[in-house]
N, CA, C and O atoms as a MOPAC input file, in Angstrom:
PM7 MOZYME 1SCF
protein

 N      4.96100 1    15.64500 1   -84.60700 1
 C      5.87600 1    15.94800 1   -85.70400 1
 C      6.18900 1    17.46000 1   -85.45800 1
 O      7.36100 1    17.77600 1   -85.25500 1
 N      5.47500 1    18.15300 1   -85.46300 1
 C      5.80600 1    19.67000 1   -85.37800 1
 C      6.94100 1    19.70900 1   -84.11400 1
 O      7.96300 1    20.36800 1   -84.30300 1
 N      6.82300 1    19.25800 1   -83.29800 1
 C      8.23000 1    19.62600 1   -82.04900 1
 C      8.99300 1    18.73000 1   -82.13900 1
 O     10.17300 1    19.06900 1   -82.04600 1
 N      8.70900 1    17.22200 1   -82.35200 1
 C      9.59600 1    16.50200 1   -82.09100 1
 C     10.79400 1    16.28300 1   -83.12200 1
 O     11.95500 1    15.97500 1   -82.85100 1
 N     10.24900 1    16.51000 1   -84.31700 1
 C     11.04000 1    16.36600 1   -85.32100 1
 C     12.14800 1    17.38100 1   -85.64500 1
 O     13.24400 1    17.04200 1   -86.09300 1
 N     11.79600 1    18.62100 1   -85.39300 1
 C     12.76400 1    19.58700 1   -85.43000 1
 C     13.90300 1    19.43000 1   -84.26000 1
 O     15.11000 1    19.58400 1   -84.44700 1
 N     13.28400 1    19.09700 1   -83.03100 1
 C     14.09000 1    18.73500 1   -81.97100 1
 C     15.20600 1    17.78000 1   -81.99600 1
 O     16.36400 1    17.85400 1   -81.58600 1
 N     14.51900 1    16.83900 1   -82.60700 1
 C     15.42400 1    15.66400 1   -82.91500 1
 C     16.61800 1    15.89900 1   -83.92200 1
 O     17.61800 1    15.20700 1   -83.73400 1
 N     16.62500 1    16.76700 1   -84.93300 1
 C     17.43000 1    17.25500 1   -85.69100 1
 C     18.33100 1    18.61800 1   -85.17200 1
 O     19.50300 1    18.82800 1   -85.48700 1
 N     17.56700 1    19.40500 1   -84.38300 1
 C     18.38800 1    20.41700 1   -83.63100 1
 C     19.38400 1    19.96600 1   -82.59500 1
 O     20.44200 1    20.55600 1   -82.37600 1
 N     18.96000 1    18.84000 1   -81.95100 1
 C     19.81800 1    18.72500 1   -80.66000 1
 C     20.78700 1    18.20000 1   -81.15500 1
 O     21.70800 1    18.90800 1   -80.74900 1
 N     21.26400 1    17.33400 1   -81.83900 1
 C     22.56300 1    17.05700 1   -81.93300 1
 C     23.59400 1    18.08300 1   -82.81500 1
 O     24.79900 1    18.24000 1   -82.62300 1
 N     22.79500 1    18.68800 1   -83.77500 1
 C     23.37800 1    19.71100 1   -84.34100 1
 C     23.90200 1    20.91000 1   -83.18200 1
 O     25.04300 1    21.36800 1   -83.24300 1
 N     23.02500 1    21.29400 1   -82.25200 1
 C     23.21800 1    22.09100 1   -81.21600 1
 C     24.36500 1    21.72300 1   -80.38800 1
 O     25.23400 1    22.49800 1   -79.98800 1
 N     24.28200 1    20.38300 1   -80.15300 1
 C     25.43000 1    19.74600 1   -79.26200 1
 C     26.83400 1    19.63200 1   -79.77900 1
 O     27.87800 1    19.63700 1   -79.12600 1
 N     26.67600 1    19.53700 1   -80.98000 1
 C     28.05300 1    19.57900 1   -81.68500 1
 C     28.60000 1    20.63700 1   -81.58500 1
 O     29.64100 1    20.72400 1   -80.93400 1
 N     28.06900 1    21.66000 1   -82.17100 1
 C     28.33400 1    23.21200 1   -82.08600 1
 C     29.03800 1    23.79700 1   -80.41600 1
 O     30.07900 1    24.42300 1   -80.21800 1
 N     27.97100 1    23.28800 1   -79.38600 1
 C     28.45400 1    23.51000 1   -78.13900 1
 C     29.78300 1    23.09600 1   -77.63900 1
 O     30.56300 1    23.81000 1   -77.00800 1
 N     30.02900 1    21.32400 1   -78.14200 1
 C     31.30900 1    21.04500 1   -77.71900 1
 C     32.27700 1    21.51700 1   -78.25900 1
 O     33.34000 1    21.73400 1   -77.67800 1
 N     31.95200 1    21.84600 1   -79.97900 1
 C     32.97500 1    22.48000 1   -80.25000 1
 C     33.35100 1    24.03000 1   -79.74200 1
 O     34.49400 1    24.48700 1   -79.74100 1
 N     32.45000 1    24.56200 1   -79.41900 1
 C     32.46700 1    26.10900 1   -78.73400 1
 C     33.25000 1    25.84500 1   -77.85600 1
 O     34.35200 1    26.37500 1   -78.00000 1
 N     33.06600 1    24.97700 1   -76.63800 1
 C     33.94800 1    24.82500 1   -75.30000 1
 C     35.28000 1    24.20200 1   -75.69500 1
 O     36.09700 1    24.21900 1   -74.77400 1
 N     35.65500 1    23.72000 1   -76.69800 1
 C     37.05000 1    23.05800 1   -77.31300 1
 C     36.87000 1    21.64200 1   -77.34700 1
 O     37.91300 1    21.11800 1   -77.74000 1
 N     35.90600 1    20.74100 1   -77.07700 1
 C     35.72900 1    19.47400 1   -77.13800 1
 C     35.87300 1    18.84600 1   -78.57300 1
 O     35.08800 1    19.08300 1   -79.49100 1
 N     37.11200 1    17.91000 1   -78.66900 1
 C     37.10500 1    17.36100 1   -80.07900 1
 C     35.67100 1    16.53100 1   -80.39300 1
 O     35.04100 1    15.98100 1   -79.49000 1
 N     35.27900 1    16.52200 1   -81.70400 1
 C     34.01900 1    15.63000 1   -81.68200 1
 C     34.28200 1    14.35100 1   -82.00500 1
 O     33.34900 1    13.64700 1   -82.39200 1
 N     35.62600 1    13.80900 1   -81.90300 1
 C     35.73100 1    12.27700 1   -81.48700 1
 C     36.11300 1    11.92900 1   -80.25400 1
 O     36.76700 1    10.89700 1   -80.10300 1
 N     35.75000 1    12.77400 1   -79.11700 1
 C     36.04700 1    12.47400 1   -77.94300 1
 C     35.27800 1    11.02400 1   -77.68900 1
 O     34.21200 1    10.75300 1   -78.24300 1
 N     35.90100 1    10.21100 1   -76.85700 1
 C     35.31800 1     9.07600 1   -76.45900 1
 C     33.43400 1     9.00800 1   -76.20400 1
 O     32.51700 1     8.35900 1   -76.70700 1
 N     33.55500 1    10.06500 1   -75.14700 1
 C     32.33900 1     9.99800 1   -74.54000 1
 C     31.36500 1    10.82300 1   -75.70000 1
 O     30.16100 1    10.58700 1   -75.79100 1
 N     31.89400 1    11.57200 1   -76.35100 1
 C     30.87100 1    11.88000 1   -77.46200 1
 C     30.52400 1    11.10600 1   -78.67900 1
 O     29.51700 1    11.27800 1   -79.36600 1
 N     31.52500 1    10.17900 1   -78.88500 1
 C     31.37700 1     8.87800 1   -79.68500 1
 C     30.20000 1     7.89700 1   -79.03000 1
 O     29.17000 1     7.46500 1   -79.54800 1
 N     30.53500 1     7.78300 1   -78.21300 1
 C     29.31400 1     6.78200 1   -77.34300 1
 C     28.12100 1     7.45900 1   -77.36100 1
 O     27.12300 1     6.85500 1   -77.75400 1
 N     28.01300 1     8.98600 1   -76.88800 1
 C     26.80700 1     9.32800 1   -77.20500 1
 C     25.99600 1     9.46600 1   -78.71300 1
 O     24.77100 1     9.46000 1   -78.83500 1
 N     26.80200 1     9.56800 1   -79.61600 1
 C     26.22500 1     9.69600 1   -81.00200 1
 C     25.85600 1     8.09800 1   -81.17100 1
 O     24.76000 1     7.99100 1   -81.72100 1
 N     26.35900 1     7.02800 1   -80.90600 1
 C     25.82900 1     5.69500 1   -81.11800 1
 C     24.53000 1     5.36000 1   -80.76500 1
 O     23.67900 1     4.70800 1   -81.36900 1
 N     24.51100 1     6.24900 1   -79.03500 1
 C     23.36700 1     5.95300 1   -78.12000 1
 C     22.12400 1     7.01200 1   -78.87700 1
 O     20.93600 1     6.70100 1   -78.79200 1
 N     22.49000 1     8.04100 1   -79.47200 1
 C     21.30100 1     8.92100 1   -80.31200 1
 C     20.98600 1     8.13900 1   -81.33500 1
 O     19.79900 1     8.09600 1   -81.65800 1
 N     21.97300 1     7.34000 1   -82.08200 1
 C     21.25600 1     6.89800 1   -83.46900 1
 C     20.47900 1     5.45600 1   -83.08300 1
 O     19.64800 1     5.02100 1   -83.88000 1
 N     20.79600 1     4.65700 1   -81.72000 1
 C     19.69200 1     3.89000 1   -81.34600 1
 C     18.61100 1     4.01100 1   -80.57900 1
 O     17.74900 1     3.14600 1   -80.42100 1
 N     18.65200 1     5.44700 1   -79.92800 1
 C     17.22800 1     6.24000 1   -79.73200 1
 C     16.42600 1     6.29300 1   -81.04900 1
 O     15.25800 1     5.92100 1   -81.16400 1
 N     17.27600 1     6.85200 1   -82.12400 1
 C     16.27500 1     7.26700 1   -83.35400 1
 C     16.15400 1     6.14700 1   -84.22800 1
 O     15.60500 1     6.26400 1   -85.32400 1
 N     16.72800 1     4.84600 1   -83.73500 1
 C     16.45000 1     3.54900 1   -84.69200 1
 C     15.06900 1     3.04300 1   -83.66600 1
 O     14.14800 1     2.45200 1   -84.23000 1
 N     15.00200 1     3.24900 1   -82.48800 1
 C     13.80500 1     2.81100 1   -81.93400 1
 C     12.53100 1     3.88500 1   -82.15700 1
 O     11.40700 1     3.52900 1   -82.51000 1
 N     12.89700 1     5.14900 1   -81.90400 1
 C     11.96500 1     6.35400 1   -82.17300 1
 C     11.27100 1     6.24300 1   -83.42900 1
 O     10.09800 1     6.60100 1   -83.32500 1
 N     11.61500 1     5.85500 1   -84.61200 1
 C     10.72100 1     5.94200 1   -85.72000 1
 C      9.94200 1     4.86800 1   -86.05500 1
 O      9.08100 1     5.13500 1   -86.89400 1
 N      9.98100 1     3.42500 1   -85.55500 1
 C      8.79500 1     2.83400 1   -85.83300 1
 C      7.91700 1     2.96700 1   -84.55000 1
 O      6.80600 1     2.44100 1   -84.49000 1
 N      8.38200 1     3.59200 1   -83.66700 1
 C      7.47500 1     3.76100 1   -82.55300 1
 C      6.21500 1     5.22900 1   -83.01500 1
 O      5.14500 1     5.49300 1   -82.46800 1
 N      6.75800 1     5.78800 1   -83.95400 1
 C      5.99500 1     6.89100 1   -84.05500 1
 C      5.14400 1     6.22700 1   -84.84400 1
 O      4.02100 1     6.47600 1   -84.40600 1
 N      5.04500 1     5.32100 1   -86.02600 1
 C      4.76700 1     4.85900 1   -86.72800 1
 C      3.42300 1     3.63700 1   -85.98200 1
 O      2.25800 1     3.59000 1   -86.37700 1
 N      3.90800 1     2.93400 1   -85.07500 1
 C      3.49300 1     2.38000 1   -84.13800 1
 C      2.05500 1     3.14400 1   -83.28900 1
 O      0.93100 1     2.65300 1   -83.18000 1
 N      2.41700 1     4.13100 1   -82.90300 1
 C      1.37900 1     5.20500 1   -82.20900 1
 C      0.58900 1     5.64400 1   -82.92900 1
 O     -0.52200 1     5.78400 1   -82.41800 1
 N      0.72200 1     6.03800 1   -84.30300 1
 C     -0.48500 1     6.22200 1   -85.37000 1
 C     -1.14300 1     5.19200 1   -85.67500 1
 O     -2.35400 1     5.33300 1   -85.84400 1
 N     -0.44600 1     3.66400 1   -85.85600 1
 C     -1.49100 1     2.90100 1   -85.98500 1
 C     -2.13700 1     2.71600 1   -84.97300 1
 O     -3.18300 1     2.12300 1   -85.23700 1
 N     -1.99600 1     2.98000 1   -83.74600 1
 C     -2.53100 1     2.13700 1   -82.58000 1
 C     -3.84400 1     3.20200 1   -82.48100 1
 O     -4.97600 1     2.78300 1   -82.23900 1
 N     -3.51700 1     4.75900 1   -82.71800 1
 C     -4.42600 1     5.74700 1   -82.84500 1
 C     -5.80100 1     5.32700 1   -83.67400 1
 O     -6.98300 1     5.28300 1   -83.33300 1
 N     -5.03300 1     5.00400 1   -85.06400 1
 C     -6.32800 1     4.55000 1   -85.71300 1
 C     -7.48700 1     3.33500 1   -85.17800 1
 O     -8.69100 1     3.16800 1   -85.37000 1
 N     -6.44100 1     2.62200 1   -84.42400 1
 C     -7.31400 1     1.56300 1   -84.29800 1
 C     -8.13300 1     1.60100 1   -83.07100 1
 O     -9.19300 1     1.00000 1   -82.90000 1
 N     -7.49200 1     2.41700 1   -82.19000 1
 C     -8.43600 1     2.94000 1   -81.27600 1
 C     -9.68600 1     3.56800 1   -81.75700 1
 O    -10.79100 1     3.23800 1   -81.32700 1
 N     -9.45700 1     4.66300 1   -82.83700 1
 C    -10.42400 1     5.34400 1   -83.15900 1
 C    -11.78200 1     4.52900 1   -83.83400 1
 O    -12.97800 1     4.63200 1   -83.56300 1
 N    -11.09600 1     3.72100 1   -84.77900 1
 C    -12.16700 1     2.55400 1   -85.07700 1
 C    -12.83500 1     1.64400 1   -84.24300 1
 O    -13.98200 1     1.25700 1   -84.46700 1
 N    -12.16400 1     1.29600 1   -83.30500 1
 C    -12.62500 1     0.37300 1   -82.00400 1
 C    -13.85000 1     1.38500 1   -81.63400 1
 O    -14.97800 1     0.89400 1   -81.68400 1
 N    -13.75600 1     2.40500 1   -81.36000 1
 C    -14.96400 1     3.29500 1   -80.58300 1
 C    -15.51000 1     3.63700 1   -81.43300 1
 O    -16.67400 1     3.59300 1   -81.03400 1
 N    -15.53200 1     4.20300 1   -83.04700 1
 C    -16.42400 1     4.27200 1   -83.61800 1
 C    -17.80500 1     3.15400 1   -83.94000 1
 O    -19.00700 1     3.35800 1   -84.10400 1
 N    -16.98000 1     1.94700 1   -83.93400 1
 C    -17.78700 1     0.55200 1   -84.21100 1
 C    -18.34300 1     0.17400 1   -82.76900 1
 O    -19.37700 1    -0.49400 1   -82.75200 1
 N    -17.88800 1     0.45600 1   -81.81800 1
 C    -18.24600 1     0.37200 1   -80.66800 1
 C    -17.91000 1    -1.32200 1   -80.30900 1
 O    -18.68800 1    -2.00600 1   -79.64400 1
 N    -16.76200 1    -1.78000 1   -80.81500 1
 C    -16.05900 1    -2.66500 1   -80.20100 1
 C    -14.57600 1    -2.76400 1   -79.67600 1
 O    -13.71000 1    -1.93700 1   -79.96100 1
 N    -14.35600 1    -4.00700 1   -78.77700 1
 C    -13.03500 1    -3.55800 1   -77.87700 1
 C    -12.02900 1    -3.42000 1   -79.09400 1
 O    -12.32200 1    -3.50300 1   -80.28700 1
 N    -10.88800 1    -3.20900 1   -78.58700 1
 C     -9.70000 1    -3.14700 1   -79.30800 1
 C     -8.99300 1    -4.41800 1   -79.83800 1
 O     -8.54200 1    -5.38400 1   -79.22300 1
 N     -9.02200 1    -4.17500 1   -80.97300 1
 C     -8.36100 1    -5.62300 1   -81.67000 1
 C     -7.15800 1    -5.91200 1   -81.13900 1
 O     -6.44100 1    -5.02300 1   -80.68000 1
 N     -6.78300 1    -7.28700 1   -81.14600 1
 C     -5.36800 1    -8.13600 1   -81.05200 1
 C     -4.30900 1    -7.43800 1   -81.42100 1
 O     -3.29400 1    -7.41500 1   -80.72500 1
 N     -4.44200 1    -6.63200 1   -82.82500 1
 C     -3.58600 1    -6.01900 1   -83.15500 1
 C     -2.83500 1    -4.74000 1   -82.72800 1
 O     -1.70800 1    -4.31300 1   -82.97900 1
 N     -4.04400 1    -4.20500 1   -81.86300 1
 C     -3.50200 1    -2.99500 1   -81.25500 1
 C     -2.71600 1    -3.61500 1   -79.90100 1
 O     -1.70900 1    -2.95900 1   -79.63300 1
 N     -2.94600 1    -4.63700 1   -79.08000 1
 C     -2.00500 1    -5.19400 1   -78.03100 1
 C     -0.74100 1    -5.23500 1   -78.90100 1
 O      0.15700 1    -4.40900 1   -78.74000 1
 N     -0.67100 1    -6.34800 1   -79.95700 1
 C      0.55200 1    -6.61000 1   -80.20600 1
 C      1.47300 1    -5.24900 1   -80.58100 1
 O      2.56900 1    -5.04100 1   -80.06100 1
 N      0.89300 1    -4.42900 1   -81.49300 1
 C      1.55100 1    -3.08500 1   -81.57400 1
 C      2.14700 1    -2.31100 1   -80.23300 1
 O      3.22300 1    -1.71400 1   -80.23400 1
 N      1.09300 1    -2.44400 1   -78.86800 1
 C      1.61100 1    -1.93900 1   -77.69000 1
 C      2.72600 1    -2.82300 1   -77.32100 1
 O      3.65600 1    -2.23800 1   -76.76600 1
 N      2.86000 1    -4.09100 1   -77.49400 1
 C      3.87600 1    -4.49900 1   -76.60000 1
 C      5.14700 1    -4.24600 1   -77.73300 1
 O      6.17100 1    -4.43900 1   -77.07800 1
 N      5.47100 1    -3.95200 1   -78.92600 1
 C      6.46400 1    -3.81600 1   -79.45700 1
 C      6.73600 1    -2.41700 1   -79.08700 1
 O      7.91700 1    -2.07700 1   -79.01800 1
 N      5.88400 1    -1.62700 1   -78.85900 1
 C      5.95300 1    -0.07600 1   -78.55600 1
 C      6.63000 1    -0.30100 1   -77.17200 1
 O      7.79600 1     0.06600 1   -77.02700 1
 N      5.93800 1    -0.90000 1   -76.12800 1
 C      6.54400 1    -1.05700 1   -74.89700 1
 C      8.36800 1    -1.77100 1   -74.66600 1
 O      9.24000 1    -1.53700 1   -73.83000 1
 N      8.30200 1    -2.68100 1   -75.85400 1
 C      9.74400 1    -3.20900 1   -76.13000 1
 C     10.69600 1    -2.32400 1   -76.65100 1
 O     11.87100 1    -2.40900 1   -76.29200 1
 N     10.24800 1    -1.32500 1   -77.61000 1
 C     11.22700 1    -0.23100 1   -78.24300 1
 C     11.49800 1     0.98100 1   -77.39600 1
 O     12.42200 1     1.77600 1   -77.56800 1
 N     10.51000 1     1.02700 1   -76.39000 1
 C     10.94000 1     2.25800 1   -75.46300 1
 C     11.85100 1     1.97300 1   -74.24200 1
 O     12.50800 1     2.84800 1   -73.67700 1
 N     11.82900 1     0.69800 1   -73.89800 1
 C     13.23600 1     0.63200 1   -73.05400 1
 C     14.61100 1     0.77900 1   -73.73000 1
 O     15.38200 1     1.42900 1   -73.02500 1
 N     15.18900 1     0.32100 1   -75.00500 1
 C     16.23900 1     0.79000 1   -75.38800 1
 C     16.44200 1     2.27300 1   -75.52000 1
 O     17.45600 1     2.86400 1   -75.14800 1
 N     15.53200 1     2.74900 1   -76.00800 1
 C     15.35600 1     4.09600 1   -76.29000 1
 C     15.48200 1     5.05100 1   -74.81200 1
 O     16.38900 1     5.82800 1   -74.51500 1
 N     14.38000 1     4.73800 1   -74.10100 1
 C     14.59900 1     5.22600 1   -72.51000 1
 C     15.98700 1     5.19700 1   -72.11200 1
 O     16.61800 1     6.24400 1   -71.97300 1
 N     16.57400 1     3.89500 1   -71.89100 1
 C     17.99800 1     3.95600 1   -71.37100 1
 C     19.32900 1     4.36000 1   -72.05300 1
 O     20.49100 1     4.32700 1   -71.64800 1
 N     18.70900 1     4.80000 1   -73.35600 1
 C     20.12600 1     5.19900 1   -74.20700 1
 C     19.80600 1     6.85300 1   -74.09200 1
 O     20.83900 1     7.51900 1   -74.16400 1
 N     18.56800 1     7.64200 1   -73.92600 1
 C     18.62200 1     8.93000 1   -73.34200 1
 C     19.32900 1     9.09900 1   -71.82900 1
 O     20.20300 1     9.93100 1   -71.58700 1
 N     18.88000 1     8.32300 1   -71.03700 1
 C     19.41200 1     8.15900 1   -69.74800 1
 C     21.02800 1     8.27400 1   -69.84700 1
 O     21.63100 1     9.20100 1   -69.30500 1
 N     21.64600 1     7.30200 1   -70.55000 1
 C     23.22400 1     7.19200 1   -70.80900 1
 C     23.51200 1     8.57800 1   -71.30200 1
 O     24.27100 1     9.32000 1   -70.67900 1
 N     22.98600 1     8.89500 1   -72.28000 1
 C     23.59300 1     9.98400 1   -72.91400 1
 C     23.42200 1    11.27700 1   -71.97100 1
 O     24.21500 1    12.21500 1   -72.04500 1
 N     22.43000 1    11.26500 1   -71.15700 1
 C     22.48900 1    12.33500 1   -70.05800 1
 C     23.81000 1    12.27600 1   -68.89400 1
 O     24.44500 1    13.18200 1   -68.35400 1
 N     23.88500 1    10.96000 1   -68.80300 1
 C     25.06200 1    10.82700 1   -68.10900 1
 C     26.34600 1    11.21100 1   -68.66600 1
 O     27.21900 1    11.79700 1   -68.02700 1
 N     26.44300 1    10.79000 1   -70.11700 1
 C     27.56400 1    11.02600 1   -70.77700 1
 C     27.90000 1    12.74000 1   -70.85200 1
 O     28.98100 1    13.23200 1   -70.52800 1
 N     26.94700 1    13.35400 1   -71.25500 1
 C     26.94600 1    14.93100 1   -71.29700 1
 C     27.26700 1    15.36400 1   -69.99600 1
 O     28.18400 1    16.18400 1   -70.03200 1
 N     26.73700 1    15.05200 1   -68.52900 1
 C     27.12100 1    15.51500 1   -67.43100 1
 C     28.55500 1    15.18500 1   -67.14500 1
 O     29.49800 1    15.97500 1   -67.17800 1
 N     28.58600 1    13.92700 1   -66.86500 1
 C     30.00000 1    13.20500 1   -66.29700 1
 C     31.18700 1    13.80700 1   -67.34400 1
 O     32.02800 1    14.55800 1   -66.85000 1
 N     31.26400 1    13.47100 1   -68.83700 1
 C     32.29600 1    13.61100 1   -69.71200 1
 C     33.49300 1    12.62500 1   -69.14900 1
 O     34.61900 1    13.01600 1   -68.84100 1
 N     33.05000 1    11.35100 1   -69.08200 1
 C     34.07700 1    10.62300 1   -68.66400 1
 C     35.26100 1    10.39100 1   -69.73200 1
 O     35.22700 1    10.21500 1   -70.94900 1
 N     36.16600 1    10.44800 1   -68.94000 1
 C     37.72000 1    10.12900 1   -69.91700 1
 C     37.58400 1     8.66900 1   -71.07200 1
 O     38.54100 1     8.34900 1   -71.77700 1

C-alpha cells in the first residue's frame, strides 16, 4: 500500500499535467482510451489486493496448523489470475498509446 497506492494516484495526475505541458488536449482520443484502460486496470487491481491479503492469511494459517492450502486459497488464486489478464493487457495497451499517440 505504501508504494503502490500513491503511485496509482500520482501516475494519472502527472500524466495529465505532462500532456497539458506538451500541448495535448485532455480529450485526445488516445488519451481518452488510456483513461478507460486505466480504469479497467484499477477495477481489476482493487479486488486483486483484497485477494492477495486473503491468500496470505490462508497460507499463514495453513503453515501454522501444518495443513495443506485450503480449496478457498486455490479459488482465490484462479480469480486473481483471471483478473490479472485484463489489468496486464490494459497496461500494455496504455504503454502503446503513450508511445505511439495514434490519431
